[in-house]
N, C-alpha and C positions, 0 to 999 in steps of 0.2 A: 619711428617710435617716439621721437622727441616731438614731432608735430602733433602726433595723436595725444600726447600728454598735455600740450598747450590747448588743444581743442576740447579736452574733457572738462565738462562743466559740473561734474558731480561734486557735491560738497560746497558749491558756491552759495547755495541757499542757506546752508548752515552757517557759513561765515556771515552772510547778510543778517540773519537772525541774531547772531552773536554780537555784531556791531549795534543793532537796534537795541538789544537788551542792555549793552553797555552804556549807550546813550541815555536810556530810560533810568538806569541805575545812578548815573552822574546827576541827572535832573532831580531825582528823589533825594539823594544825599545832599545836594546843594540846598534844596528847599528845607529839609530837616534841620540842617546846620543853621541856616539863617533863622528859622523859626525858633530854634533852641536858644540862639543868642538873644533874640528879642524877648523871649520869655524870661530868660535870666535877668535881663535889665529890668523887666516889669516887676519880678520878685524883689529885686534890690530896692526899687522905688517904693513898693508897698512896705517893705521892711523898714525903710527909713521913715516913712510917714507914720507907721504904727509906733516906731520907737520914739519919735517926736511927740506923738499924741500921749503916750504912756508917761513920758518924762514931764509933760506939762500938767498932768492931773494931780 
């Protein structure tokens, strides 16, 4: 019975798909966080430039 349990491959595909989905999720989260950080820095830079332009007028 134990050897039959170890030879049973049902569910292996579901585990593989789960791992693939997890890796895709991590890639998406990493990309979004990186993009969000860069976008925040851009808004700060634009805000500082606009503030300097308004103070000079």
